[in-house]
N, C-alpha and C positions, 0 to 999 in steps of 0.2 A: 289644699292651699290654694288660693284664688289668685288665676293669672297677675301681674305685674303693675300693681298701686302703690299707690301711697296710704297709711295705716288708716286709711277713714272710708267711707263708701262709693261705690262709687255712683259716681252722678250720671241718672239716665237723661234721656233728649229732655226731655221736661223742665227736670233740674237746669240744665244750662240752660236750654230758653231761656229760663226764669231769669238766671243771674245775672244771662248775659245782656239781654233789655231793661234788666233791671232801671240801673242808672244810662244806660247809651246816649248819647244826644241824637235823634232822630234827625236828620240833618241829609244834603243832598246827598248823592252818589261820584266816587271820585270820577273824576276827565279822564278819559280815554284816549287813546286814539282813531285815527278815522272812524270822527263819531259813537263808538259805541260806547255804551253803560255799562259801569259794573259797581252795584253798591255789591255791599258786603250785608251782611247776616245781626248786625247790626240797627240797619237800618227801615223795619220793618216787621210788623206783628206777622206771627204766626200762633195758628191755631194748634189748641191739643189737637192731637189725632189717634188712633187707638194703633196702641204698639210703643208710645211715646216712652215710655215708663221699661220700655227694655234700656241695659246699658249697650253702650259702644267699645266695638273692640277692634282692635291694629293690627296689625302685622308688619314689623322692619325687615328692611332689604337694603342691605350694605352694614356692616357689624361692629363701622372700626371709631377710631374715635370721635369722628364729630355724632354720627350716630351713640355712642358711650355717655361720652362726656357734655352733648345737651341736650339732644333731641327726646332722648328718652327719660333725662330728669324733669324737660321741660313738660312733654306729658302727663308725667306722673305725677305733678304740680295740680293739674285740674284731674284728678282722679279718674284718670282713663289707664282703661287694660290693654295688653298689650301680650296681647293668646298669641301670635305667633314669628319666630325670627329665619334669616334665612343669608349665608354666607358661601363663598366657592372656599373659605380657609376654618379649615377645624378650627387652628387656635384663638382665631377670633369668635368661631363661635362659643369654644373654653370661654374664654372671656366673658363674654356677656351672659355666659348661664348662670356666672358668678355675682349681677346683680340680684341685689333683695327684691323678689317678687319674682322672674322671669326661670326659676329653675321649674318648674311647669308649663310654660309659656313652652308649644310646640316646634318643632327645628327643622331645618329644611338643607341644606348643599346646592338644592337647582328651584330656582324663584317659579317657575312654571308650574313645577310639582306643588309646591305651595296655594299659588291661584290655582289650580284645579281642585286643591281639597278645605281650602281652608272658605270655602260658599259662603259662611255668613260672617266675614268679617267686612266695615265698614269700610275702613280706609285702611292705606297703604302708606307708607314714609319707609321714601329712598335715597337714598346717602353712600350711592355708587361711583365708583369713578364715572369723569364726566362722563364716557364713550359708550354707559351703558344706560345712562340716564334715558332717553327717549326709546329705545326699546322697552324698556321695562313701565314706562310710566302707559306705552300704548298696550300693553298687556297686562296690565290693570287697568285702566281706562274701558278695557274693551271685556274686563269681567265685571263690569260694572262697579266699583272702587272708587271712590274719594280718594283723591292720587295729594299728598307735599311731595314736591320732589326739593333737592338741594341746589344752589345755585351753578354754576349753574345751566341750565335747565337742554342744554344739547349741547352737543359737539360740532355743529355745524350751520352753517346758513341755508342748508335744506333743511333738517334736523328741526329748526327755530320754525322753519314755515309748517312743517309738518305739526309738529307741536301743535301750533297755534291751532289750525284747522281741526285737528284731535279732539283739542279741551270744546269746542265749536258746538262740534257734531253728537255731542255730550254734557248738554248743557243740566240734565239733573245731577252731575257731578260737582263739587263739587273742591277745586283745583289750589294750589297754593305755593308758590317761588316759596325758595329758602332765603329773601332777603328779606329780612327781620329790618333793616331802618325802617321801615313804609310806617309801620304798623305802633312807632310812637308817636311824641308828641311834636317834639323838634319837627321831625320831617311834616307834619301834618300843618305846622305852623307858620315852615321856613314855604310850603305850599302855597298857604293861603298869605304870605308878603308878593309874593314872586305874581301872585294874581292879583295878586290887588295897582301894581300898577307903580307900588311906591318904589322903585328900583329905577322907575325907567324902561326903558329897551335893555335888555339882556344883550350883550355883546358875542360874549366870551365865558367858557362854563373850563374851570381847570382842575382834573383830579390828579394829585399826586400818590406815590405808596415808594418808600425803597425795595431793595432786591432782598426776595425770599433767599429760604437755606434749597428750594431743590436745585436741581440738573440745570447749569443752564447756561447757553457757549457753548452749548458741548454736541457732537457725536455719541452714540451709542459705544461703549468699550468693546473690542473685539474676546470671544470666549465665552463658555456660561460657568454657571455653577449647580449643583444641587440642588435641586428644586426639593425646599421644605418639606417634612410630610404632613400631610394633609391643607394640602392646598393644591388647587385645581389650576394651575396654571392658561390649560388651554382654554378651562372655562372663563378664566379669571382675565385674558383679552377675545378673546368674544367674536366682538366684532372689527376689533382690530387687525393692521398684519403683525404674522406670526415676526417672535424674538424670541432669543434667548433667553432665561433666568439670571439676572443677576442679583445677586443678594445685594441688598440696601437700595439698591439703584432705582427700584422701581416702587414695590409694593412690600414694608406696605408705610403709604405717603406722601413718597419721591414723583411719583407717577403725574401730578401735575404738571410739571415743571419740562413732562415731552410732547410734546405736537401730536401723536401717537394718541394718547389717554388725556390728556388734558390741557391747554393754554394760557399756563406762566400766569401772571399779575392782570392783565388786561380779562381773561375770561374767573376767573376767580373772581372782581372786583366791579365789574361793568357792572352787576346788577345791583350794586352795595350803590357804588359813585355818581354811577352815571342816568339814577334811576328818577332823580328832585328835577334833575335839568330836565328827560325824555316827557316826564307828563307832565308835570305845572307849564310849559313850555310846549307842548305838541311837537316834539322834534322832529318827528315819522323819520323816516327813512333818509340818513346823508347821501351828498351825490357826490360829494370825493373822500377818500381814505388815504390819506398817505402817513410813513412812518422811514421813521433812520433812528439810527440807534449805534451799540455795540453789538460781534461777536453774534451778527446776521449769518443768514442762511442754514442753520445749524439743525437738527433735529430737536432742539431741546429752545427754551425763551428765551431768547438775546437777554447782559448782562444787564444792560442799560436802552433802555426808547423812549421816545417820542413818539407817540398818537394824533396826527392829526384827521378830528373829523367835521366837515363842511355839510351845512344843511343849511337849504334854501330858504327866502322867505312865503311865510306863507300867514294865508290872510294878512291883518296886523299885524303881524310880528315881523321882525326882519329880520336879516343871515344872520345866523348863530354858527360861529365856531368852537368846537369842544376838544379838549388837549387830552391825552392820557402820557403821564412822565411818571415812567416802571425805572427801579435801581437807586441805589446813594446818591445825595445828594443832586438828583431830580426834580429839580423844582421849578414855579411857573417865576415868569422873569419881575423882579424887583419893582417893576412899577408898577407890580398887579397886586403883588403878596406886600407891599411894601411896609416891611417889616420884617421879624422872625416869624416866622413858622414851623410845627412839628412835622414832622416825617413821612405822615399821611395828610390825605384833608379833602376838601373842593371847595371852590368859590365860586360865584360868580358874579359876576358880573358888568353890573346897567349903567346907563349912562348920568345915573341919579342914588345909583349906589353898591355895595357888594355886598353879599350873604357869605355869610363860612358857615357849612351847613359839614362841615365832618368827610371823610369817609361810607361812612353806612350812613348819610345823612341825615344822623340824628338832630342834630346843632340845628340850631337858631340864632345866628350872630350874625346882626348889619352893625353896617359902619356908611352911613349916609356922605353925603357930598360935602366936602370942608369937614368932617369928624374924621381926629384923628387913629381912634381906640374903637373895637366891636364893642353895640352891646346888645347884650341878650335878651329874651323875650319881654322883658320888662321897658326894654323901649321908649319911649312914649308916645312917635307913630306909629311904632310895632301894635301898640294894644289899644289904637282904635280901631286896626283891621278887625269887620268879622270873623265867627269860625264858623266855617262853608263847611269844613268838609267830620267826618263822622270820626266820637273818640269811644274805645271802650271803657263799658266799666270799670274806672279807677279800685272801684270798693273791692269787686271780684278779683280785681289781679292783686292788690292788697299793696299800690303803690301807694305812695306818702301823699295825700288830695292835698297836701300845701303846700309841698313843690309844682303838682301838676294844674294847681291857681295861680302860680306863679309861670305858667309857662313853662318851666323847667320839664328835663327829663330824667325819672328814673335812673338807676343803676342801671349797668351793663343784662346783669342778669332777666332782672326785672320785665326791660324793656323787651329783652327777645319774648318773655315766656305772652308778653300779649299779643302777642303775631302766629302763635302756635292756639292761642286760643276761640282766635278769632278763625282759623281754618278750622278746629275743633267744633264750632258752633255752626260751622256751613253747613256739616255732614249732621248732625243733630236735626237742621229744621232748613237752613237755607241754600242756595246751592252758588250764591257769590259768596270773596273774598275779597279783599285790598291789593291782591299781588294774584288775579287769577293767568293759569300761563297764556292766555291772549292777550296780555301784559304785556309778565315776565318774558315771554319769547319773543318779543317785539325789543326790547332791552337785550336780551343777550344776541341778537343778533348784531347791534353793533359792536362785542365784546369778541361777533367772528369772524368781524368786517377787518378786523381791528388784526386779531388774529390774519388774515389772508392780507392782508397787507403788508403786513413783517413776512411773510413768507415769500407772498411775490418778488418783494425787493421793489416793488417800484411804483407809482401815484397810480389810487385803481377809481375811475369816473366809473360813478354805483348806478346801473340801472334795475332799480327798486323794481317794478313791473315783471319786464323779465327776468329780475334774478340773475342778474348776470354782470359781468365786470367787462367794459365798452372797447372794445378791442384787444383783448387780452384772454383768446379761445382759453390757454393753457391754466388758466385760475380756473375752468369749469370744474378739475378733477379734482378742486379742493373748495368748491362752493356746497359740492355735489357727491361728495367722494360714497362710494359703492363699500359694503361691508368684505373686506376682505375673507372671511368664510360667514355662510349662515346657519352652522352646527345649533349654536348654542340659545338664537332669537325665535321669540316664538312664533310658535306653529299656525 
């Protein structure tokens, strides 16, 4: 039985490149902060090389719900093969092994053993808890593998900087951040709207999300519970500070609410809700971050908070203030929303109009000055704006061409597929995606700075050049925390 694939032939490099380039618009590369340019695998011709007919193969590390419920499904839609997978929890390995096509894939409990043994694997997909992302990304890149990693890419500001350097030091390897919204028509149209100047100077950005079901506003309870059979708890903790196992409190799923392993809503959604403003406005690093809220000062994310990021003027752009609102009914001010809004969202407010992009930045809804309601991508003023960002081949992704022609975004499941497709195309022949690590790491850094402000509980004057909080030496241990243990880190 062949490794993981849907019941069709496995696409070779040559076929992938032909399919991906057949209908793609060969237009300008995406805008990258600090003068960098990052094209994607859809913007240049790729010549056939010897060995192009060899199928691509992939390995997966971290077999929780995100990997099983989304990443494997999207990879399978592209006829790609998973030949190995890894997790420190044997129960999750057993669950993954029941997925159609994975029964013959090789199984590992140590990512280092997988990388050492699977020398022929083209790419690695990582969906572990956040505190493991950078160590495993580093190991995979140093083993010469293309890497797709779930967001947030890193667990501290220093890790963001380190991962950016790693990606730049391995230019032949394709990396992709798991912020799927940027691969949608809605994101790229919104990017073009913002760059066109239609909305005038953007002065405010608001991103909001309700409370999650993870532990929040609390500290760890006393005592411990028996570690489930098959779970290597020490390996799961890895570089994080040791703590006793408690049933249902950390693994699976609830780890994201705890600062030792995740960063709550700000870490979870910074790479989604911040990316449009960060990229289209070329925000760079903030100069000041301030957080307020309820139940701060605990080991877990607060029940409710608002984080403010101030960005200095840059070039022809004036200063910008970005807000992240987390917690139930914690919405942007009424004079910004001007009416009912959903429980999640993103608004970019300009002098001449407002753009509603949605939390994943997949929407393109415009309300110009003097208008009462938002209009979609068919708004007369939006229609006039030139398309400058690359688009992926809609036929290859089985999108509805009629909807795409109207500037609408496909359903969420099909939206996500394009993001994985771009990375697989890059693995096949190009070395850049639309959201490579050198871009994703900088967006992730904003989230980590938000976490820093929450944990310090006082305003942060940020010096991006020295990577330090001015006048707050106590922040250094949070900006660059040393690993509590190195036993399971890359050798």
